VOGU-3710 file (C-alpha; in Angstrom, 3 decimals, decimal comma):
1> xxxxxxxxxx> 35,901/-40,788/123,205  37,465/-42,989/120,523  38,648/-41,666/117,158  38,779/-43,492/113,794  42,422/-44,276/114,558  41,354/-46,078/117,727  38,816/-48,226/115,888  40,621/-49,071/112,637  43,989/-50,726/112,030  44,504/-49,695/108,384
11> xxxxxxxxxx> 43,341/-46,727/106,308  42,429/-47,428/102,677  42,703/-44,044/100,993  41,493/-42,913/97,622  43,925/-40,597/95,833  42,613/-37,783/93,643  40,258/-35,519/95,564  41,101/-37,195/98,873  44,886/-36,907/99,209  45,767/-34,656/96,305
21> xxxxxxxxxx> 44,302/-32,585/93,516  46,545/-33,017/90,494  50,056/-31,854/91,463  49,055/-30,458/94,894  48,300/-32,238/98,154  44,918/-31,513/99,732  45,605/-29,123/102,637  46,207/-31,078/105,838  46,184/-34,488/104,153  49,919/-35,161/104,445
31> xxxxxxxxxx> 49,931/-34,186/108,105  46,897/-36,386/108,847  48,354/-39,476/107,156  51,732/-38,990/108,828  50,097/-38,530/112,222  48,098/-41,733/111,689  51,318/-43,602/110,911  52,762/-42,212/114,123  49,841/-43,808/115,950  50,600/-47,154/114,311
41> xxxxxxxxxx> 47,793/-46,954/111,723  49,235/-47,291/108,242  47,716/-46,138/104,970  47,222/-48,177/101,815  46,703/-46,074/98,708  43,994/-47,574/96,479  43,467/-46,387/92,922  41,317/-47,348/89,966  44,040/-46,094/87,625  45,531/-49,128/85,865
51> xxxxxxxxxx> 47,726/-47,184/83,444  50,464/-46,279/85,950  52,851/-48,606/87,742  52,410/-48,691/91,526  56,028/-47,573/91,893  55,224/-44,416/89,909  52,111/-43,725/91,992  54,177/-44,143/95,162  56,848/-41,790/93,834  54,250/-39,073/93,204
61> xxxxxxxxxx> 52,800/-39,527/96,693  56,261/-39,414/98,271  57,078/-36,216/96,379  54,004/-34,637/97,965  55,169/-35,739/101,413  53,064/-38,851/102,036  54,763/-41,882/103,616  54,395/-44,137/100,582  56,346/-47,000/99,045  55,472/-49,254/96,120
71> xxxxxxxxxx> 54,166/-51,861/98,569  51,690/-49,324/99,966  49,921/-48,848/96,613  47,181/-51,192/95,426  46,017/-50,470/91,888  43,108/-51,913/89,953  45,656/-53,502/87,588  46,860/-55,666/90,483  43,331/-56,548/91,570  42,437/-57,445/87,969
81> xxxxxxxxxx> 45,500/-59,676/87,631  44,628/-61,399/90,903  41,086/-62,011/89,655  42,450/-63,599/86,486  44,940/-65,760/88,394  42,084/-67,101/90,486  40,201/-68,270/87,404  42,889/-69,404/84,957  45,579/-72,107/85,036  49,201/-70,992/85,356
91> xxxxxxxxxx> 50,626/-69,843/82,047  47,242/-69,124/80,442  47,353/-66,449/77,751  45,722/-63,077/78,367  44,987/-60,469/75,739  45,824/-57,093/77,313  43,892/-54,000/76,292  45,927/-51,400/78,133  49,437/-50,268/78,995  52,666/-52,125/79,656
101> xxxxxxxxxx> 52,036/-51,512/83,354  48,925/-53,700/83,144  50,743/-56,367/81,112  53,461/-56,488/83,789  50,876/-57,255/86,477  49,474/-60,097/84,370  52,955/-61,599/83,990  53,652/-61,133/87,704  50,834/-63,543/88,678  52,155/-66,332/86,444
111> xxxxxxxxxx> 50,047/-65,752/83,337  51,271/-64,942/79,829  50,398/-62,173/77,401  49,185/-62,579/73,828  47,980/-60,324/71,039  46,191/-63,230/69,295  42,495/-63,723/70,013  42,748/-67,419/69,059  45,170/-68,022/71,972  43,509/-65,792/74,552
121> xxxxxxxxxx> 41,877/-67,473/77,525  41,027/-64,042/78,915  40,881/-60,337/78,123  41,938/-57,740/80,672  41,113/-54,124/79,964  42,568/-50,976/81,487  42,975/-47,407/80,292  45,607/-46,569/77,705  45,712/-43,445/75,528  46,963/-45,650/72,685
131> xxxxxxxxxx> 44,068/-48,129/72,592  42,851/-48,408/69,003  40,411/-50,282/66,819  42,665/-53,249/66,074  43,176/-54,321/69,670  39,478/-53,751/70,429  38,583/-55,902/67,427  40,926/-58,691/68,570  39,451/-58,498/72,067  35,933/-58,712/70,616
141> xxxxxxxxxx> 36,826/-61,938/68,787  38,280/-63,410/71,983  35,220/-62,451/74,022  32,813/-63,871/71,469  34,770/-67,118/71,696  34,176/-67,239/75,458  37,311/-65,652/76,953  37,114/-64,433/80,566  36,777/-60,616/80,628  38,027/-58,454/83,493
151> xxxxxxxxxx> 37,874/-54,658/83,380  40,192/-52,755/85,710  37,498/-50,111/86,154  34,479/-48,689/84,383  35,158/-44,970/84,995  33,606/-43,268/81,957  36,037/-40,334/81,894  39,448/-39,263/83,126  40,695/-35,777/83,973  42,939/-33,690/81,742
161> xxxxxxxxxx> 43,837/-30,023/81,524  41,251/-29,863/78,705  38,507/-31,305/80,883  37,127/-34,866/81,170  38,056/-37,150/78,257  37,113/-40,783/77,522  38,234/-43,165/80,255  38,391/-46,933/80,498  34,641/-47,211/80,950  34,097/-45,654/77,544
171> xxxxxxxxxx> 36,323/-48,281/75,924  34,631/-50,995/77,974  31,327/-49,757/76,538  32,685/-50,284/73,023  33,603/-53,910/73,785  30,314/-54,452/75,602  28,420/-53,304/72,518  30,555/-55,317/70,096  30,662/-58,551/72,101  27,329/-58,597/73,892
181> xxxxxxxxxx> 29,230/-59,504/77,073  29,533/-57,941/80,533  32,927/-57,735/82,254  33,911/-58,612/85,767  35,116/-55,383/87,387  38,190/-55,126/89,605  38,113/-51,446/90,589  35,771/-49,434/92,793  32,834/-49,586/93,330  33,265/-53,348/92,896
191> xxxxxxxxxx> 34,849/-54,808/96,049  37,807/-56,714/94,545  40,308/-53,829/94,780  39,529/-53,157/98,441  39,528/-56,846/99,308  42,979/-57,118/97,738  44,207/-54,142/99,785  42,871/-55,662/102,996  44,317/-59,083/102,173  47,736/-57,639/101,483
201> xxxxxxxxxx> 47,884/-55,785/104,794  46,096/-58,348/106,943  43,723/-55,594/108,065  41,090/-56,691/110,551  39,157/-53,422/110,651  39,997/-51,214/107,662  38,481/-47,776/107,073  37,794/-46,782/103,448  38,291/-43,026/102,921  37,300/-41,157/99,796
211> xxxxxxxxxx> 35,689/-38,130/98,240  33,136/-39,897/96,033  29,905/-41,585/97,020  29,559/-43,614/93,832  32,997/-45,237/93,930  34,725/-44,869/97,303  31,736/-45,132/99,636  29,804/-47,579/97,474  32,955/-49,678/97,058  33,689/-49,649/100,773
221> xxxxxxxxxx> 30,154/-50,695/101,630  30,223/-53,437/98,975  33,434/-54,730/100,564  31,842/-54,728/104,023  34,066/-51,935/105,324  33,430/-48,795/107,356  33,557/-45,633/105,240  34,525/-41,988/105,693  33,493/-39,353/103,149  35,664/-36,230/103,012
231> xxxxxxxxxx> 34,249/-33,167/101,279  37,494/-32,227/99,529  36,705/-33,584/96,084  33,785/-34,615/93,914  30,758/-35,457/96,066  29,088/-32,493/97,748  26,454/-31,867/100,397  23,569/-32,110/97,930  24,697/-35,520/96,676  25,180/-36,735/100,220
241> xxxxxxxxxx> 21,704/-35,667/101,299  20,107/-37,398/98,326  22,259/-40,541/98,475  20,487/-43,922/98,389  21,333/-46,354/101,214  24,135/-48,129/99,313  26,009/-44,843/98,939  25,674/-43,499/102,495  28,946/-43,263/104,468  29,347/-44,138/108,121
251> xxxxxxxxxx> 31,267/-40,939/108,816  31,278/-37,476/107,203  34,019/-34,864/107,521  35,349/-31,720/105,908  38,814/-33,254/105,478  41,276/-35,799/106,838  41,830/-33,907/110,076  38,731/-35,841/111,150  40,893/-38,911/111,722  41,740/-37,404/115,102
261> xxxxxxxxxx> 38,173/-36,386/116,034  35,733/-38,458/118,124  33,850/-40,950/115,967  30,532/-39,928/117,520  31,109/-36,368/116,291  31,640/-37,570/112,723  28,605/-39,831/112,433  25,358/-38,709/110,854  22,924/-37,818/113,613  21,511/-34,963/115,714
271> xxxxxxxxxx> 24,163/-32,319/116,349  24,398/-29,684/119,094  23,257/-26,253/118,022  21,182/-27,403/115,053  17,507/-28,219/114,636  16,081/-29,803/111,503  12,389/-29,944/110,680  10,947/-32,081/107,943  7,884/-30,828/106,168  7,797/-30,418/102,533
281> xxxxxxxxxx> 11,563/-30,279/102,241  13,945/-29,620/105,120  14,197/-26,548/107,350  17,459/-25,845/109,195  17,678/-23,595/112,252  20,402/-22,890/114,799  24,103/-22,077/114,754  27,413/-23,936/114,718  29,666/-25,971/112,445  28,221/-26,257/108,896
291> xxxxxxxxxx> 29,387/-29,880/108,624  27,490/-30,624/111,821  24,456/-29,053/110,157  24,931/-31,411/107,215  25,145/-34,433/109,521  21,901/-33,352/111,201  20,168/-32,752/107,859  21,196/-36,207/106,618  19,968/-37,827/109,838  16,458/-36,445/109,436
301> xxxxxxxxxx> 16,220/-36,789/105,665  17,541/-40,343/105,495  15,082/-41,374/108,200  12,348/-40,015/105,922  13,584/-42,142/103,016  16,095/-39,782/101,374  16,078/-38,675/97,741  16,259/-35,193/96,195  15,215/-32,494/98,644  14,872/-28,727/98,928
311> xxxxxxxxxx> 16,513/-27,133/101,988  15,611/-23,790/103,559  17,054/-21,832/106,498  15,575/-20,084/109,492  17,899/-17,350/110,717  21,111/-15,793/109,439  23,435/-18,437/110,925  21,537/-21,278/109,249  21,513/-19,370/105,969  25,286/-18,930/106,180
321> xxxxxxxxxx> 25,734/-22,630/106,903  23,647/-23,609/103,893  25,630/-21,183/101,788  28,915/-22,772/102,865  27,490/-26,215/102,091  26,271/-25,142/98,665  22,660/-25,879/99,617  21,173/-22,388/99,485  18,023/-22,561/97,405  19,225/-25,750/95,786
331> xxxxxxxxxx> 17,755/-29,200/95,403  19,962/-32,162/96,214  20,826/-34,411/93,304  21,230/-38,162/93,501  24,715/-39,584/93,089  25,024/-42,852/91,221  26,811/-44,790/88,539  25,073/-42,855/85,793  25,755/-39,452/87,301  28,145/-37,025/85,560
341> xxxxxx> 31,731/-37,992/86,332  34,543/-35,586/87,170  36,906/-37,920/85,424  39,159/-38,552/88,385  40,894/-41,949/88,313  39,973/-42,868/91,862
//
């Protein structure tokens, strides 16, 4: 039976929660990516984080053991710059709300950078911890005058050791309120970032891999790509069960070791050893792999229309499986753009 590596020529991998958690690699992730490369299937690392240079992202990945170079990283700053270059004449001035890393990407595509709203043909906005009122005010003037507006991402928060703090989406909200405008979005879940990654590699059948339904899976589906959700980060079994159609992955796995498993075993559907009955709620019976139980639960519940659901168990083995999945006595909650965000720059 074929595996994801047999069906896809390039892996597009999210970073935080999929490959690493802060300074540590997700267990088994390095080995899985290296093994894929050994099979001739390369990995492109896609990130919504526009504040870091791709070379710095690649250096962090390489330190963790991933086979990564600067050319293997596609950041939302690059996708945003490409979007601008497709809409503006060469040399057009862009007002940058963000870091020097973002300004460098703007210059790299043949545009120029300005701090003057009167000269700005466009505004590009990415996260920077130093963004203040003056640059937001200048950007507001430019936007009210009709400048093109591209946001690298609209993630509301970003992670810190003190917990989630305001991310680029929060600053985008300030400009949205002040200008009355809506930005074009380069990062996930908009498709531009993934399209740029596929274009750069010439991928014919890419597989988008991530840990979040509302960015990675939604972005992959919006880009017309197959998707794999790994349960090593933000989205959990409850969110997956309740997911609306636009956020449902093609494949579900505990971690990246699934790249070497048969595709049919990873797809949502009936699974050996498990029986699911739909009544009010869902009732799980049987024994086996808890992730298989989740695939079977999703198969039945999605066929019934999906949405929040209460799950119960018949038998000790089913109860243990629900416990491992975090579904014991719980109701699934819907993932979506307005859902609480872990803050991870995807």
